[in-house]
BAFI-3210 file (N, C-alpha, C; in Angstrom, 3 decimals, decimal comma, padded with zeros to 6 digits):
// residues 250
n [1|2|3|4|5|6|7|8|9|10|11|12|13|14|15|16|17|18|19|20|21|22|23|24|25|26|27|28|29|30|31|32|33|34|35|36|37|38|39|40|41|42|43|44|45|46|47|48|49|50|51|52|53|54|55|56|57|58|59|60|61|62|63|64|65|66|67|68|69|70|71|72|73|74|75|76|77|78|79|80|81|82|83|84|85|86|87|88|89|90|91|92|93|94|95|96|97|98|99|100|101|102|103|104|105|106|107|108|109|110|111|112|113|114|115|116|117|118|119|120|121|122|123|124|125|126|127|128|129|130|131|132|133|134|135|136|137|138|139|140|141|142|143|144|145|146|147|148|149|150|151|152|153|154|155|156|157|158|159|160|161|162|163|164|165|166|167|168|169|170|171|172|173|174|175|176|177|178|179|180|181|182|183|184|185|186|187|188|189|190|191|192|193|194|195|196|197|198|199|200|201|202|203|204|205|206|207|208|209|210|211|212|213|214|215|216|217|218|219|220|221|222|223|224|225|226|227|228|229|230|231|232|233|234|235|236|237|238|239|240|241|242|243|244|245|246|247|248|249|250]
n.u [-005,053|-003,884|-001,066|000,311|002,823|002,486|003,543|004,004|003,277|001,523|-000,557|-001,395|-002,268|-004,441|-006,237|-006,590|-007,746|-010,082|-011,266|-011,267|-013,464|-015,711|-015,891|-017,863|-020,849|-023,289|-022,581|-020,311|-019,256|-017,443|-014,059|-012,532|-012,470|-013,747|-011,903|-011,910|-012,401|-010,819|-009,358|-007,383|-008,279|-008,800|-007,874|-010,247|-010,879|-010,469|-007,809|-008,213|-007,311|-007,909|-007,441|-006,278|-003,739|-002,128|-001,652|-003,487|-005,561|-008,788|-010,198|-007,830|-005,036|-002,807|-001,081|-000,186|002,446|004,176|004,720|002,924|000,531|000,475|000,150|-001,509|-003,355|-004,398|-005,763|-008,409|-010,590|-012,436|-015,136|-015,118|-017,265|-018,085|-015,692|-015,344|-017,574|-017,062|-014,672|-015,500|-017,324|-016,302|-016,969|-019,302|-018,643|-016,683|-013,426|-013,850|-016,203|-015,281|-013,376|-015,004|-016,578|-014,633|-013,752|-016,147|-016,671|-014,382|-014,671|-016,907|-015,826|-013,859|-015,511|-016,453|-014,357|-014,496|-015,900|-014,128|-011,964|-012,944|-012,830|-010,189|-007,737|-005,397|-004,553|-004,619|-002,870|-000,521|-000,010|000,504|002,714|004,665|005,101|006,275|008,620|010,092|011,923|015,052|016,007|017,285|017,782|015,864|015,515|013,639|010,693|008,951|006,038|004,039|001,879|-000,770|-002,214|-000,446|001,665|000,460|-000,080|002,535|003,608|002,141|-000,063|-002,991|-006,636|-007,934|-005,974|-005,515|-007,961|-007,863|-005,718|-006,739|-008,795|-007,344|-005,913|-007,884|-007,822|-005,501|-004,916|-005,170|-002,914|-000,946|-001,380|-000,818|001,928|003,074|002,643|004,261|006,797|007,379|008,305|010,091|012,378|012,837|011,264|009,300|010,949|012,324|010,245|009,458|011,792|011,748|009,585|010,491|012,785|011,599|009,996|011,932|013,054|010,890|010,437|012,788|012,357|010,914|008,152|004,787|003,584|001,106|001,128|003,354|002,415|000,352|001,901|003,367|001,291|000,403|002,721|002,604|000,696|000,269|-001,245|-004,612|-006,824|-009,590|-009,558|-006,862|-005,743|-006,880|-005,629|-003,011|-003,203|-003,780|-001,413|000,439|-000,518|-000,258|002,543|003,093|002,300|004,049|006,771|009,584|008,203|007,395|007,840|008,624]
n.v [-022,475|-020,541|-018,358|-017,081|-015,773|-013,545|-011,096|-011,605|-009,401|-007,987|-009,789|-009,919|-007,297|-007,174|-009,075|-007,957|-005,400|-006,216|-007,548|-010,291|-011,118|-011,904|-009,644|-009,313|-007,710|-007,759|-010,277|-011,035|-013,334|-015,331|-015,865|-017,810|-021,094|-022,361|-024,097|-027,562|-030,380|-032,189|-030,894|-027,943|-024,409|-023,068|-021,069|-020,248|-018,429|-016,593|-014,862|-012,745|-011,395|-008,082|-006,716|-008,952|-011,473|-012,005|-011,218|-012,707|-013,371|-012,948|-009,684|-008,385|-006,143|-004,805|-002,697|-002,774|-003,528|-006,582|-006,621|-004,692|-005,979|-007,925|-006,635|-005,193|-003,172|-004,170|-006,409|-008,466|-009,777|-012,699|-015,039|-018,603|-019,205|-016,704|-015,864|-017,672|-017,043|-014,349|-014,545|-016,034|-014,463|-012,078|-009,873|-008,973|-008,381|-005,893|-004,221|-001,735|-002,288|-004,183|-002,705|-000,769|-002,380|-003,235|-000,821|000,078|-002,023|-001,963|000,532|000,105|-001,801|-000,229|001,538|-000,001|000,078|002,452|002,587|001,246|002,979|005,138|004,136|004,118|004,743|005,913|003,486|001,579|002,841|002,786|000,024|-000,499|001,225|000,346|-002,181|-001,536|-000,212|-002,217|-003,209|-002,276|000,856|003,349|006,473|009,335|012,846|014,115|015,550|017,058|018,764|017,614|018,133|015,877|015,301|016,090|014,331|011,862|012,032|012,303|009,852|008,107|006,757|004,771|005,280|003,815|003,495|006,198|006,863|005,399|006,684|009,269|008,596|007,592|009,889|011,387|010,911|012,026|013,945|012,521|010,879|012,856|013,909|011,602|011,135|013,487|013,151|010,873|011,871|013,508|011,865|010,264|011,244|011,750|009,721|009,938|010,335|007,899|006,192|007,134|006,511|003,729|003,110|004,367|002,878|000,397|001,084|001,716|-000,781|-002,282|-000,850|-001,333|-003,904|-003,692|-003,344|-002,299|001,070|001,056|-001,529|-001,359|000,458|-001,094|-003,178|-001,816|-001,092|-003,625|-004,342|-002,622|-003,644|-005,519|-007,977|-009,207|-007,754|-005,575|-002,878|-002,490|-002,813|-000,581|001,391|000,987|001,892|004,596|005,518|005,004|006,712|009,170|009,386|009,185|011,680|013,350|012,645|010,917|008,673|007,285|009,221|012,754]
n.w [000,605|-001,849|-002,232|-004,227|-004,347|-002,715|-000,350|003,165|004,741|003,090|002,916|005,608|005,896|004,103|005,233|007,760|007,245|006,084|008,089|008,095|006,624|003,922|001,227|-000,629|-001,551|000,967|001,893|003,810|004,970|007,293|006,683|007,717|008,740|011,674|014,262|015,317|017,543|016,321|014,338|013,567|013,345|010,073|007,233|004,747|002,910|-000,187|-001,498|-003,761|-006,985|-008,033|-010,508|-012,952|-012,183|-014,277|-017,782|-019,107|-017,503|-015,758|-015,977|-016,812|-016,696|-018,583|-018,100|-015,514|-013,199|-012,302|-009,585|-008,534|-009,039|-007,103|-004,751|-001,844|-002,664|-004,988|-004,272|-002,999|-000,548|-000,572|-000,056|-000,809|-002,603|-003,746|-004,822|-006,900|-008,492|-009,189|-010,648|-012,838|-014,085|-015,372|-016,928|-015,885|-013,259|-012,698|-012,603|-011,403|-009,947|-008,047|-006,645|-005,510|-003,810|-002,015|-000,843|000,362|002,165|003,815|004,930|006,521|008,302|009,537|010,858|012,951|014,649|015,952|018,456|020,124|020,047|021,498|024,015|024,731|027,091|029,647|030,730|028,606|026,835|028,324|028,353|025,628|025,121|026,949|025,948|023,478|024,279|025,325|023,600|022,106|020,559|018,256|019,586|018,781|018,411|016,989|016,828|015,290|014,240|011,618|008,928|008,698|006,291|004,263|004,726|004,281|001,537|000,465|001,044|-000,423|000,666|000,925|000,694|002,734|004,716|005,224|006,347|008,746|009,961|010,412|012,157|014,341|015,081|016,201|018,867|019,756|021,725|024,050|024,022|024,135|026,726|028,213|027,610|028,568|031,285|031,724|031,095|033,245|035,211|033,956|032,080|028,601|027,715|025,651|023,430|023,294|022,724|020,198|018,847|018,811|017,157|014,819|014,184|013,663|011,518|009,535|009,241|008,168|005,830|004,448|003,657|001,387|001,333|000,504|001,082|002,521|003,589|005,226|007,133|008,312|009,339|011,288|012,965|013,817|015,175|017,310|018,971|021,729|021,821|021,175|022,082|021,584|022,619|023,159|020,639|019,447|020,971|020,141|017,504|017,999|019,248|017,187|015,113|016,322|016,493|013,808|012,901|014,313|014,194|012,638|011,508|008,721|005,679|005,534]
ca.u [-005,207|-002,683|-000,677|000,824|003,956|002,174|004,334|003,219|002,726|000,376|-001,620|-001,899|-002,987|-005,726|-007,112|-006,908|-008,661|-011,360|-011,720|-011,420|-014,811|-015,911|-016,312|-018,975|-021,967|-024,307|-022,111|-019,584|-018,985|-016,128|-013,161|-011,776|-013,286|-013,352|-011,299|-012,731|-011,602|-009,911|-008,558|-007,271|-008,937|-008,079|-008,435|-010,922|-011,094|-009,605|-007,223|-008,369|-006,809|-008,907|-006,975|-005,697|-002,314|-001,408|-002,372|-004,474|-006,584|-009,976|-009,968|-006,396|-004,602|-001,414|-000,255|000,284|003,649|003,944|004,727|001,673|-000,565|000,510|000,043|-002,805|-004,273|-005,004|-006,276|-009,717|-010,862|-013,754|-015,408|-014,918|-018,378|-018,060|-014,465|-015,629|-018,519|-016,403|-013,687|-016,154|-018,168|-015,431|-017,605|-020,340|-017,969|-015,546|-012,433|-014,500|-017,109|-014,526|-012,770|-016,088|-016,914|-013,545|-013,803|-017,350|-016,509|-013,349|-015,259|-017,755|-014,931|-013,256|-016,540|-016,560|-013,232|-014,767|-016,262|-012,907|-011,152|-013,507|-012,499|-008,744|-007,307|-003,997|-004,257|-004,316|-001,663|000,602|000,257|001,120|004,022|005,610|005,413|007,190|009,893|010,801|013,001|015,914|015,975|018,188|017,014|015,744|014,910|012,818|009,266|008,352|004,685|003,887|000,463|-001,059|-002,625|000,769|002,437|-000,282|000,132|003,941|003,919|001,241|-000,924|-004,316|-007,755|-008,240|-004,970|-005,784|-009,118|-007,405|-004,877|-007,619|-009,493|-006,397|-005,565|-008,979|-007,492|-004,114|-004,767|-005,007|-001,503|-000,188|-001,499|-000,118|003,374|003,454|002,689|005,422|008,022|007,629|009,010|011,035|012,786|013,247|010,326|008,695|011,984|012,595|009,081|009,584|012,926|011,384|008,758|011,310|013,623|010,747|009,598|013,054|013,179|009,823|010,657|013,897|011,839|010,246|006,695|004,025|003,352|-000,029|001,547|004,248|001,569|-000,309|002,926|003,651|000,130|000,496|003,869|002,240|-000,394|000,711|-002,405|-005,708|-007,964|-009,969|-009,124|-005,408|-005,510|-007,222|-004,562|-001,858|-003,454|-003,688|000,011|001,070|-000,900|000,359|003,941|003,057|002,194|005,029|008,187|009,983|007,525|007,074|008,600|008,027]
ca.v [-021,103|-020,149|-016,972|-016,539|-014,889|-012,363|-010,933|-011,809|-008,125|-007,645|-010,712|-009,464|-006,045|-007,486|-009,748|-007,030|-004,356|-006,864|-008,226|-011,712|-011,352|-011,737|-008,267|-009,288|-007,000|-008,548|-011,603|-010,936|-014,660|-015,513|-016,556|-018,794|-022,183|-022,593|-025,379|-028,580|-031,242|-032,981|-030,075|-026,526|-023,450|-022,952|-020,056|-020,770|-017,307|-016,459|-013,544|-012,628|-010,195|-007,202|-006,882|-010,297|-011,615|-012,102|-010,554|-013,628|-013,654|-012,086|-008,261|-008,120|-004,764|-004,928|-001,574|-003,003|-004,334|-007,820|-006,287|-004,013|-006,951|-008,745|-005,792|-005,035|-002,309|-004,951|-007,657|-008,410|-011,026|-013,242|-016,425|-019,457|-019,095|-015,444|-015,832|-018,443|-016,274|-013,139|-014,904|-016,593|-013,434|-010,901|-008,727|-008,499|-007,827|-005,155|-003,690|-000,662|-002,922|-004,808|-001,646|-000,164|-003,310|-003,225|000,452|000,091|-002,993|-001,500|001,657|-000,516|-002,397|000,871|002,089|-000,832|000,435|003,731|002,405|000,882|004,189|005,959|003,513|004,176|005,618|005,767|002,066|000,947|003,480|002,253|-001,341|-000,416|001,882|-000,538|-003,236|-000,984|000,160|-003,415|-003,434|-001,097|001,611|004,492|007,627|010,495|014,010|014,767|015,473|018,215|018,538|017,564|018,011|014,500|015,200|016,172|013,111|010,792|012,189|012,061|008,436|007,327|005,908|004,640|005,874|003,059|003,882|007,596|006,852|004,937|007,738|010,323|008,068|007,546|011,250|011,970|010,722|012,476|014,671|011,517|010,493|014,010|013,930|010,439|011,334|014,562|012,537|009,983|012,673|014,092|010,886|009,507|012,149|011,071|008,625|010,127|010,133|006,464|005,610|007,499|005,774|002,329|003,095|004,738|001,729|-000,628|001,598|001,554|-002,229|-002,699|-000,183|-002,020|-005,163|-003,408|-003,425|-001,133|001,972|000,598|-002,723|-000,889|001,026|-002,186|-003,898|-001,006|-001,204|-004,954|-004,292|-001,825|-004,273|-006,719|-008,833|-008,958|-007,068|-004,421|-001,603|-002,391|-002,568|000,821|002,187|000,889|002,800|005,971|005,832|005,031|007,906|010,307|009,453|009,452|013,125|014,143|012,282|010,292|007,438|007,649|010,368|014,088]
ca.w [000,122|-002,569|-001,981|-005,485|-004,144|-001,913|000,860|004,386|005,209|002,244|003,320|006,905|005,671|003,472|006,199|008,851|006,794|005,753|009,316|007,810|006,094|002,480|000,957|-001,587|-000,918|001,644|002,301|005,086|005,537|007,881|005,761|008,488|009,268|013,069|014,578|015,979|018,409|015,488|013,423|013,924|012,450|008,800|006,333|003,554|002,008|-001,357|-001,734|-005,209|-007,649|-008,644|-011,887|-013,008|-011,861|-015,552|-018,873|-019,664|-016,505|-015,758|-015,677|-016,982|-016,915|-019,028|-017,653|-014,148|-013,020|-011,556|-008,163|-008,198|-009,081|-005,892|-003,565|-001,185|-003,418|-006,068|-003,710|-002,357|000,164|-000,907|000,314|-001,986|-003,555|-004,486|-005,624|-008,112|-009,311|-009,694|-011,673|-014,026|-014,704|-015,335|-017,582|-014,967|-012,083|-013,249|-011,665|-010,641|-008,986|-006,959|-005,823|-004,730|-002,732|-001,035|-000,126|001,192|003,249|004,739|005,661|007,544|009,302|010,286|011,732|014,153|015,505|016,616|019,865|020,843|020,175|022,566|025,300|024,968|028,179|030,041|030,966|027,316|026,300|029,104|027,891|024,304|025,170|027,633|024,978|022,480|024,881|025,756|022,634|021,966|019,314|018,228|020,035|017,909|019,052|015,977|017,103|014,627|013,755|010,168|008,581|008,289|004,884|003,445|004,914|003,609|000,096|000,135|001,208|-001,286|001,484|000,341|001,437|003,950|005,711|005,577|007,246|010,056|010,536|010,916|013,330|015,451|015,494|016,976|020,284|019,947|022,989|025,104|023,994|024,617|028,180|028,756|027,492|029,497|032,606|031,798|031,048|034,565|036,047|033,113|031,005|027,375|027,438|024,328|022,417|023,171|022,050|018,785|018,295|018,578|015,957|013,666|013,849|013,058|010,207|008,607|009,006|007,259|004,548|003,784|003,108|000,115|001,454|000,074|002,214|003,328|004,320|006,286|008,188|009,019|010,096|012,471|013,856|014,427|016,080|018,484|019,726|022,458|022,054|020,250|022,684|020,758|023,184|023,014|019,212|019,224|021,581|019,246|016,384|018,493|019,435|015,866|014,359|017,020|016,065|012,366|012,727|015,034|014,046|011,381|011,127|007,337|005,184|005,690]
c.u [-003,906|-002,376|-000,056|001,927|003,651|003,113|003,431|002,550|001,509|-000,829|-002,249|-002,729|-004,377|-006,704|-007,512|-007,943|-010,040|-011,998|-011,969|-012,770|-014,843|-016,468|-017,435|-020,186|-023,019|-023,842|-021,500|-019,412|-017,587|-015,264|-012,193|-012,754|-012,844|-012,760|-012,287|-011,829|-010,552|-008,961|-008,491|-008,084|-008,111|-008,706|-009,060|-011,166|-010,100|-009,119|-007,177|-007,755|-007,984|-008,645|-006,154|-004,202|-001,473|-002,249|-003,454|-005,628|-007,774|-009,635|-008,483|-006,145|-003,123|-000,507|000,326|001,551|003,295|003,883|003,417|000,488|-000,656|000,310|-001,401|-003,807|-004,989|-005,582|-007,613|-009,979|-012,297|-013,904|-015,254|-016,017|-018,271|-016,763|-014,697|-016,547|-017,829|-015,414|-014,345|-017,065|-017,427|-016,061|-018,731|-019,716|-016,652|-014,556|-013,063|-015,451|-016,342|-013,874|-013,817|-016,489|-015,885|-013,591|-014,983|-017,201|-015,499|-013,818|-016,139|-016,904|-014,315|-014,253|-016,687|-015,439|-013,534|-015,074|-015,046|-012,008|-011,643|-013,129|-011,013|-008,428|-005,858|-003,620|-003,851|-003,048|-000,417|000,981|000,969|002,537|005,062|006,027|006,448|008,565|010,680|011,960|013,772|015,723|016,960|017,387|017,029|015,093|013,958|011,341|008,552|006,985|004,639|002,407|000,168|-001,416|-001,418|001,559|001,770|-000,019|001,563|004,305|003,008|000,403|-002,345|-005,415|-008,106|-007,264|-005,201|-006,946|-008,697|-006,533|-005,743|-008,399|-008,573|-006,059|-006,679|-008,744|-006,069|-003,921|-004,597|-003,549|-000,636|-000,207|-000,744|001,394|003,863|003,562|003,942|006,725|008,362|008,430|010,079|011,405|013,289|012,333|009,756|009,705|012,273|011,447|009,141|010,698|012,552|010,533|009,585|012,174|012,805|010,287|010,699|013,267|012,142|010,011|011,753|013,458|011,068|008,737|006,037|003,794|002,198|000,341|002,500|003,424|000,900|000,685|003,285|002,498|000,143|001,596|003,502|001,243|000,074|-000,448|-003,551|-006,907|-008,305|-009,474|-007,621|-005,039|-005,812|-006,148|-003,299|-001,994|-003,290|-002,227|000,717|000,735|-000,355|001,802|004,056|003,054|003,420|006,488|008,409|009,453|006,832|007,773|007,846|007,799]
c.v [-020,661|-018,678|-016,310|-015,511|-013,630|-012,298|-011,077|-010,521|-007,704|-008,523|-010,253|-008,194|-006,316|-008,100|-008,810|-006,001|-004,927|-007,528|-009,710|-012,089|-011,153|-010,341|-008,185|-008,657|-007,939|-009,900|-011,567|-012,292|-014,683|-016,330|-017,478|-019,829|-022,464|-023,982|-026,314|-029,387|-032,004|-032,139|-028,624|-025,654|-023,310|-021,871|-020,711|-019,661|-017,292|-015,018|-013,346|-011,341|-009,378|-007,132|-008,168|-010,320|-011,813|-011,424|-011,439|-013,916|-012,719|-010,673|-007,910|-006,641|-004,802|-003,811|-001,790|-003,841|-005,591|-007,539|-005,631|-004,973|-007,769|-007,932|-005,615|-004,241|-003,067|-006,276|-007,426|-009,768|-011,466|-014,641|-017,282|-019,313|-017,836|-015,252|-016,538|-017,664|-015,087|-013,466|-015,402|-015,593|-012,091|-009,676|-008,135|-007,785|-007,190|-004,741|-002,615|-001,227|-003,435|-003,764|-000,960|-001,064|-003,222|-001,956|000,496|-000,831|-002,494|-000,280|001,144|-001,112|-001,306|001,489|001,303|-000,529|001,658|003,572|002,030|002,096|005,061|005,427|003,575|005,193|005,361|004,301|001,379|001,534|002,979|000,862|-001,340|000,138|001,025|-001,689|-002,749|-000,714|-001,037|-003,747|-002,137|-000,434|002,754|005,737|008,734|011,625|014,729|014,541|016,676|017,848|018,608|017,361|016,600|014,368|015,234|014,877|011,922|010,841|011,842|010,587|007,522|006,335|005,929|005,211|005,130|003,411|005,315|007,689|006,439|005,991|008,838|009,869|008,051|008,923|011,925|011,822|011,169|013,198|013,715|011,072|011,631|014,067|012,787|010,651|012,454|014,021|011,675|010,770|013,271|013,154|010,115|010,356|011,363|009,936|008,736|009,894|008,654|005,754|005,891|006,708|004,341|002,197|003,399|003,569|000,642|-000,199|001,377|000,084|-002,705|-002,088|-000,884|-003,340|-004,958|-003,497|-002,172|-000,231|001,528|-000,622|-002,357|-000,342|-000,085|-002,968|-003,141|-001,075|-002,555|-004,983|-003,586|-002,515|-005,551|-007,639|-008,419|-008,233|-005,812|-003,086|-001,401|-002,151|-001,117|001,734|002,149|001,815|004,253|006,389|005,940|006,313|009,174|010,489|009,671|010,955|013,863|013,753|011,506|008,872|007,756|008,969|011,669|014,714]
c.w [-000,538|-002,331|-003,201|-005,284|-003,364|-000,710|002,081|004,848|004,392|002,603|004,634|006,758|005,100|004,473|007,328|008,420|006,438|006,966|009,078|007,241|004,588|002,212|-000,072|-000,902|-000,328|002,141|003,708|005,774|006,140|006,933|006,482|009,021|010,703|013,271|015,263|016,905|017,610|014,638|013,899|012,972|011,176|007,927|005,113|002,533|000,868|-001,457|-003,242|-005,728|-008,184|-010,141|-011,908|-012,702|-013,119|-016,629|-019,492|-018,701|-016,603|-015,291|-015,770|-017,240|-017,279|-018,530|-016,256|-014,133|-012,229|-010,057|-007,741|-008,188|-007,799|-004,616|-003,097|-002,011|-004,526|-005,568|-003,023|-001,717|-000,096|-000,325|-000,945|-003,038|-004,393|-005,271|-006,953|-009,055|-009,972|-010,804|-012,954|-014,734|-014,683|-015,985|-016,730|-013,775|-012,523|-012,159|-010,784|-009,590|-007,771|-006,052|-004,956|-003,562|-001,608|-000,190|000,835|002,398|004,275|005,529|006,797|008,663|010,173|011,255|013,021|015,146|016,371|018,102|020,702|021,042|021,326|023,942|025,628|026,061|028,529|030,250|029,665|026,702|027,024|028,605|026,545|024,390|025,884|026,731|023,967|023,058|025,398|024,828|022,439|020,619|019,388|018,552|019,003|018,680|018,120|016,275|016,507|014,064|012,236|009,859|008,083|006,820|003,960|003,526|004,229|002,111|-000,292|000,203|000,401|-000,491|000,934|001,221|002,717|005,063|006,168|006,562|008,657|010,740|011,141|012,149|014,546|015,984|016,286|018,476|020,600|021,275|024,167|025,181|024,523|026,142|028,833|028,733|028,405|030,921|032,766|031,840|032,413|035,455|035,276|031,905|029,794|026,968|026,026|023,217|022,211|022,454|020,551|018,119|017,958|017,325|014,716|013,217|013,158|011,673|009,183|008,259|007,995|005,874|003,756|003,163|001,810|000,157|000,895|001,283|003,110|004,168|005,452|007,450|008,997|009,865|011,375|013,472|014,562|015,487|017,391|019,398|020,411|022,805|021,164|020,829|021,888|021,300|023,044|021,556|018,871|019,798|020,728|018,057|016,819|018,663|018,088|015,121|015,008|016,550|014,563|012,119|013,245|014,855|012,760|011,226|009,814|006,987|005,399|004,337]
res [m|a|t|r|g|f|q|d|a|e|i|k|l|l|w|a|r|s|a|g|l|c|v|y|p|g|c|r|q|q|c|v|q|p|g|s|a|a|d|p|a|t|p|i|g|a|m|a|h|i|a|a|h|s|n|k|g|p|r|a|d|p|s|m|t|a|q|d|r|r|r|y|a|n|l|i|l|l|c|p|t|h|h|n|i|v|d|k|q|e|n|t|f|t|i|a|n|l|r|d|w|k|t|s|h|e|t|w|v|a|g|r|l|s|s|s|l|l|a|v|g|f|k|e|l|e|e|v|c|q|h|l|l|a|a|a|g|v|v|t|n|d|l|k|l|v|a|p|a|d|k|i|q|r|n|s|l|g|p|s|t|a|r|h|i|n|m|g|l|s|r|a|t|e|v|t|g|f|l|e|m|k|e|k|v|d|s|g|y|a|d|r|l|a|a|r|f|t|a|k|y|l|e|q|k|a|d|g|l|s|p|d|a|v|f|q|a|l|w|d|f|a|c|p|g|g|a|p|n|v|a|a|a|g|l|v|v|l|t|y|l|f|e|r|c|e|v|f|e|k]
***
């Protein structure tokens, strides 16, 4: 599977938001071939460009920079069959078509997260927060409330990320209750948690990642394992801090 200079964070973002499935309407084929007794699992999906990676490719857009062409917003995950079809029929499958497929598929994937979000409780929040606090960070006292919509716009976060933020914030009261409980026995707990996220955010930002890729990297960082409920808890904690402190710009 060629990566054509894609950053690891952009690749992880694409695969995570697509759930490793082909986004071609009605397909949803797994883009990973399961392992066998003789061989490990291997990715078979194609990370295709929506607008071509060069001015001579299918659906070329000369106005795009080389960096923008390699970013998540211009990538789509397809199975080998549909990647081949889409590239060979560029006039049938337009940029608008591919973007619509991606949006529709990612909306469906996000919907599957809803049941896991409902199951997030103090147990899952404890697991995520203890994982985060295991590493040191510079303490910040900045926990000022910032309107999520304003922050999303200022940071140029895409619609898929905005959707995840709104989903995570639906359980913000659970995080508030959890942190209030922790503060009674461990003063400064919330500040240390915010500091760890802020430090990681600055680290990812310094790597030149797109805002959406930074958000996904922070979400991955918050999840000490692949269990759906823990992943949902990681999103809830991240979005809580997104709203209340310097995780992303104000």
